[in-house]
C-alpha positions as CSV (number, residue, x, y, z in Angstrom):
1,M,-14.8,-20.6,-75.3
2,D,-13.1,-18.9,-78.1
3,F,-11.5,-16.5,-75.6
4,I,-10.1,-19.4,-73.6
5,K,-8.8,-21.1,-76.7
6,K,-7.3,-17.8,-77.8
7,H,-5.6,-17.0,-74.5
8,K,-5.0,-20.6,-73.3
9,K,-1.3,-20.2,-73.0
10,A,-1.5,-16.9,-71.1
11,I,-4.1,-18.4,-68.7
12,I,-1.9,-21.4,-68.0
13,I,1.1,-19.2,-67.3
14,T,-1.0,-16.9,-65.1
15,S,-2.4,-19.9,-63.2
16,V,1.1,-21.3,-62.6
17,I,2.4,-17.9,-61.3
18,L,-0.6,-17.6,-59.0
19,F,0.0,-21.1,-57.7
20,I,3.6,-20.5,-57.0
21,L,2.8,-17.2,-55.2
22,M,0.2,-19.1,-53.1
23,V,2.8,-21.7,-52.2
24,I,5.4,-19.0,-51.3
25,I,2.8,-17.2,-49.1
26,I,1.8,-20.4,-47.4
27,L,5.5,-21.3,-46.8
28,M,6.2,-17.8,-45.4
29,F,3.5,-18.1,-42.8
30,T,4.1,-21.8,-41.9
31,L,7.6,-23.0,-42.6
32,F,9.2,-19.5,-42.0
33,S,6.9,-18.5,-39.2
34,L,8.9,-17.6,-36.0
35,K,8.7,-20.6,-33.7
36,E,12.0,-20.5,-31.6
37,V,14.1,-17.9,-29.9
38,E,17.5,-18.4,-28.4
39,L,19.5,-16.0,-26.2
40,S,23.3,-15.9,-26.6
41,F,25.1,-13.8,-23.9
42,K,28.7,-12.8,-24.3
43,T,29.3,-13.2,-20.6
44,E,27.6,-14.6,-17.5
45,T,24.6,-12.5,-16.4
46,L,24.2,-11.1,-12.9
47,N,21.1,-8.9,-13.1
48,I,19.1,-10.6,-15.9
49,T,17.6,-13.7,-14.2
50,S,16.7,-16.9,-15.9
51,T,13.0,-16.0,-15.4
52,Q,13.6,-12.7,-17.3
53,Q,15.5,-14.6,-20.0
54,E,12.4,-16.7,-20.6
55,E,10.3,-13.6,-20.6
56,I,12.6,-12.0,-23.3
57,K,12.1,-15.1,-25.5
58,Q,8.3,-15.0,-25.0
59,K,8.1,-11.3,-25.8
60,T,10.0,-11.9,-29.0
61,L,7.8,-14.9,-30.0
62,E,4.7,-12.7,-29.4
63,H,5.7,-10.6,-32.5
64,G,4.8,-13.7,-34.6
65,G,4.9,-13.7,-38.4
66,S,7.5,-14.7,-40.8
67,V,11.2,-14.4,-39.9
68,L,11.7,-12.6,-43.2
69,F,9.5,-9.7,-42.4
70,I,9.5,-9.2,-38.6
71,G,10.7,-5.8,-37.6
72,K,13.9,-6.5,-35.6
73,E,14.5,-2.8,-34.7
74,K,11.1,-2.7,-33.0
75,I,11.9,-5.9,-31.1
76,V,15.2,-4.5,-29.9
77,S,13.7,-1.2,-28.8
78,E,10.9,-2.9,-26.8
79,L,13.2,-5.5,-25.2
80,E,15.8,-2.9,-24.1
81,S,13.1,-0.6,-22.7
82,E,11.4,-3.3,-20.7
83,F,14.6,-5.0,-19.5
84,P,17.0,-2.2,-18.6
85,Y,20.1,-4.4,-18.2
86,L,19.7,-6.0,-21.6
87,K,21.9,-4.8,-24.5
88,V,21.0,-6.4,-27.8
89,V,24.0,-6.6,-30.1
90,N,22.1,-8.1,-33.1
91,I,19.3,-10.6,-33.9
92,E,20.4,-13.4,-36.2
93,T,17.9,-15.2,-38.4
94,K,18.4,-18.9,-38.6
95,F,16.2,-20.5,-41.2
96,P,13.6,-21.7,-41.4
97,N,12.0,-20.3,-38.2
98,K,14.5,-19.3,-35.5
99,F,15.9,-16.0,-34.0
100,V,19.2,-16.0,-32.1
101,I,19.4,-12.8,-30.0
102,H,23.1,-12.0,-29.4
103,C,23.2,-9.8,-26.3
104,A,25.2,-8.6,-23.4
105,E,24.4,-7.4,-19.9
106,R,24.8,-3.7,-19.2
107,E,26.9,-2.8,-16.2
108,E,26.3,0.0,-13.8
109,L,29.2,2.5,-13.9
110,F,27.9,5.8,-12.6
111,S,25.4,7.1,-10.1
112,I,23.7,10.5,-10.8
113,Y,21.9,12.1,-7.9
114,S,18.7,14.0,-8.6
115,N,15.4,14.6,-6.7
116,N,16.6,12.7,-3.6
117,K,17.3,9.6,-5.7
118,Y,20.3,7.8,-7.2
119,Y,20.1,6.9,-10.8
120,S,22.4,4.1,-11.7
121,V,23.5,4.3,-15.3
122,D,25.9,2.6,-17.7
123,E,28.5,4.3,-19.9
124,E,25.8,5.1,-22.4
125,L,23.8,6.9,-19.8
126,K,21.0,4.3,-19.8
127,I,19.1,4.2,-16.5
128,L,19.5,0.7,-15.1
129,K,18.2,1.2,-11.6
130,I,16.6,4.0,-9.5
131,S,17.2,3.8,-5.7
132,A,16.9,5.9,-2.6
133,T,20.4,4.7,-1.5
134,K,23.8,5.2,-3.0
135,S,25.5,2.2,-4.6
136,D,29.2,1.6,-5.1
137,N,29.0,3.3,-8.5
138,I,31.1,6.3,-9.3
139,Q,29.3,9.5,-8.6
140,L,29.0,11.5,-11.8
141,D,28.4,15.3,-11.6
142,F,28.1,17.9,-14.4
143,Q,28.7,21.6,-14.8
144,D,27.4,23.6,-17.7
145,I,27.6,27.1,-19.1
146,V,24.5,29.3,-19.3
147,L,23.9,32.9,-20.4
148,D,23.2,35.2,-17.4
149,E,20.9,37.8,-18.7
150,T,20.6,39.6,-15.4
151,T,23.9,41.3,-16.0
152,A,24.6,44.2,-18.4
153,P,25.9,43.1,-20.9
154,P,24.8,39.5,-20.5
155,T,27.6,37.2,-19.5
156,Y,28.2,33.5,-19.4
157,K,28.5,31.7,-16.1
158,I,29.2,28.1,-14.9
159,V,26.4,26.3,-13.1
160,S,26.0,22.9,-11.5
161,L,23.8,21.0,-13.8
162,D,20.9,19.2,-12.1
163,L,19.5,16.7,-14.6
164,N,16.0,16.9,-13.1
165,L,15.3,13.2,-13.6
166,K,12.0,13.0,-11.6
167,N,10.0,11.8,-14.7
168,S,12.7,9.4,-15.9
169,K,12.2,5.6,-15.7
170,E,14.4,2.6,-15.7
171,G,15.2,1.6,-19.3
172,Q,15.4,5.1,-20.6
173,F,18.5,6.9,-21.9
174,I,19.4,10.3,-20.3
175,N,19.7,12.9,-23.0
176,L,21.7,15.8,-21.7
177,V,20.9,18.0,-24.7
178,Q,17.2,17.9,-24.0
179,N,17.7,18.6,-20.3
180,E,16.3,21.8,-18.9
181,G,19.1,24.3,-18.1
182,G,21.7,22.7,-20.3
183,G,22.9,24.6,-23.4
184,S,22.6,22.2,-26.3
185,Y,26.2,22.8,-27.6
186,F,27.9,22.1,-24.3
187,A,25.5,19.4,-23.3
188,S,26.2,17.5,-26.5
189,K,29.9,17.7,-25.7
190,L,29.3,16.4,-22.2
191,Q,27.2,13.5,-23.5
192,K,29.8,12.5,-26.1
193,I,32.6,12.5,-23.4
194,V,30.6,10.4,-21.0
195,T,29.9,7.8,-23.6
196,S,33.6,7.6,-24.5
197,I,34.9,7.3,-20.9
198,Q,34.7,3.5,-20.6
199,T,36.3,3.0,-24.1
200,A,39.2,5.3,-23.0
201,F,39.8,3.2,-19.9
202,E,39.5,0.0,-21.8
203,Q,42.4,1.2,-24.0
204,S,44.5,1.0,-20.9
205,N,43.1,-2.5,-20.0
206,R,40.8,-1.2,-17.3
207,D,37.2,-2.6,-17.2
208,I,34.3,-1.3,-15.3
209,A,35.1,-3.3,-12.1
210,V,38.6,-1.8,-12.0
211,I,37.4,1.7,-12.7
212,K,34.9,1.5,-9.9
213,S,37.5,0.1,-7.5
214,Q,39.8,3.0,-8.1
215,F,37.5,6.1,-8.3
216,K,34.5,7.4,-6.4
217,N,33.7,10.6,-8.2
218,F,33.9,12.0,-11.8
219,E,33.0,15.5,-12.6
220,L,32.8,17.2,-16.0
221,F,33.4,20.9,-15.7
222,Y,34.6,23.9,-17.6
223,K,37.6,26.2,-17.3
224,A,37.6,29.6,-18.8
225,E,40.7,30.7,-20.6
226,K,41.0,34.4,-21.6
227,I,42.2,34.7,-25.2
228,S,41.6,38.5,-25.5
229,E,40.2,41.4,-23.6
230,S,36.7,40.6,-24.8
231,S,36.6,36.8,-25.3
232,L,37.0,33.6,-23.4
233,A,37.7,30.0,-24.5
234,W,35.9,27.4,-22.5
235,R,38.0,24.2,-21.9
236,I,36.1,21.2,-20.8
237,C,37.8,19.1,-18.1
238,L,37.3,15.8,-16.4
239,R,38.0,15.7,-12.6
240,L,38.6,12.3,-11.1
241,I,38.7,11.7,-7.4
242,D,40.1,8.4,-6.3
243,N,39.2,6.4,-3.1
244,S,42.0,8.2,-1.1
245,N,40.5,11.6,-2.2
246,Y,43.4,12.3,-4.6
247,E,42.4,14.6,-7.4
248,I,43.3,14.2,-11.1
249,Q,42.3,16.8,-13.8
250,I,42.3,16.0,-17.5
251,V,42.1,19.2,-19.6
252,D,40.3,19.2,-22.9
253,C,38.9,15.7,-22.3
254,D,36.9,16.0,-25.5
255,R,40.1,15.3,-27.4
256,D,42.3,12.1,-27.3
257,L,40.8,11.0,-24.0
258,D,42.1,7.5,-24.4
259,K,45.7,8.8,-24.8
260,K,45.2,11.1,-21.8
261,I,43.9,8.2,-19.6
262,S,47.0,6.2,-20.6
263,I,49.3,9.1,-19.7
264,M,47.4,9.4,-16.4
265,Y,48.3,5.8,-15.4
266,E,51.9,6.4,-16.5
267,A,52.0,9.4,-14.1
268,L,50.5,7.5,-11.2
269,T,52.9,4.6,-11.8
270,S,55.8,7.0,-11.7
271,A,54.5,8.7,-8.6
272,S,54.2,5.4,-6.8
273,K,58.1,5.4,-6.6
274,N,57.9,8.9,-4.9
275,P,54.8,9.0,-2.7
276,N,55.5,12.6,-1.7
277,L,54.2,13.6,-5.2
278,L,50.7,12.4,-4.1
279,I,50.7,14.5,-0.9
280,N,49.2,18.1,-1.0
281,S,49.2,18.0,-4.8
282,K,47.0,17.1,-7.7
283,L,47.8,15.5,-11.1
284,L,47.2,17.6,-14.2
285,I,47.0,16.0,-17.7
286,Y,47.1,18.4,-20.6
287,E,48.5,19.3,-24.0
288,N,51.6,21.5,-24.1
289,V,52.3,24.2,-26.7
290,N,53.7,21.5,-29.0
291,K,50.4,19.5,-28.8
292,Q,52.1,16.8,-26.8
293,I,50.1,15.2,-24.0
294,V,52.1,15.7,-20.7
295,Y,51.4,15.5,-17.0
296,Q,52.3,17.7,-14.0
297,F,52.0,17.4,-10.3
298,I,50.8,20.8,-9.0
299,D,50.2,22.1,-5.5
300,N,46.6,22.2,-4.3
């Protein structure tokens, strides 16, 4: 009794604090418990059906718990893996108990052929669909540089890079750096360029539909430039083949690709006034000695 009298004030304060904490905890798991999920798409969806949209909402609700503590990154990872065409921009919390998932639908841009199958991917190299038949996507091919140790001394050589995707699944991202046969330095450059291609075209007001209507094949390849008797400089290039089999080469496509794509369209517009330029020639986009981006029509 004496103890209670002596510490009465402290006991009251502690009791009030515990009561407040209990109220907060109860509110967190009742008032703030996730009860509603809304999907907000930027554009109309073509490959994500209404049934799948309901499944996406349900999968999110299954995480349960308070909107204050649910791991949004885990939700995004799970949803994008299970629904390949889904791209989650962000998850907005609307108090007291609602998530709004702001998202977009990924679009097929490239087809990569491997193991007798076509892997349809977007500009981020996410596998959206695997099929035995070719789609109307742009065929994307790669070359890489590997060390040939069968020669003396060992030399570098260019090889066609087969991504060996037999164990890959829809919803996964292709990682060129981890692919067997690809040198990590060059593979990382290839990956960076692929993921910047659509952005480069968008700078010239060309979206995926326009790109696919104009081109049927893209290839990333290397040119060797001798800089001394004993050393070479490897220049990475982008070869584009349009639907009339006309070839365009963009040299050093790992630099200023958006500007070089813009120059490419300027050159093609100019050539349309003189169609002979597009016969028995190809278009070369490169930087001159003054570091200016220029174009040239050269004989095949």
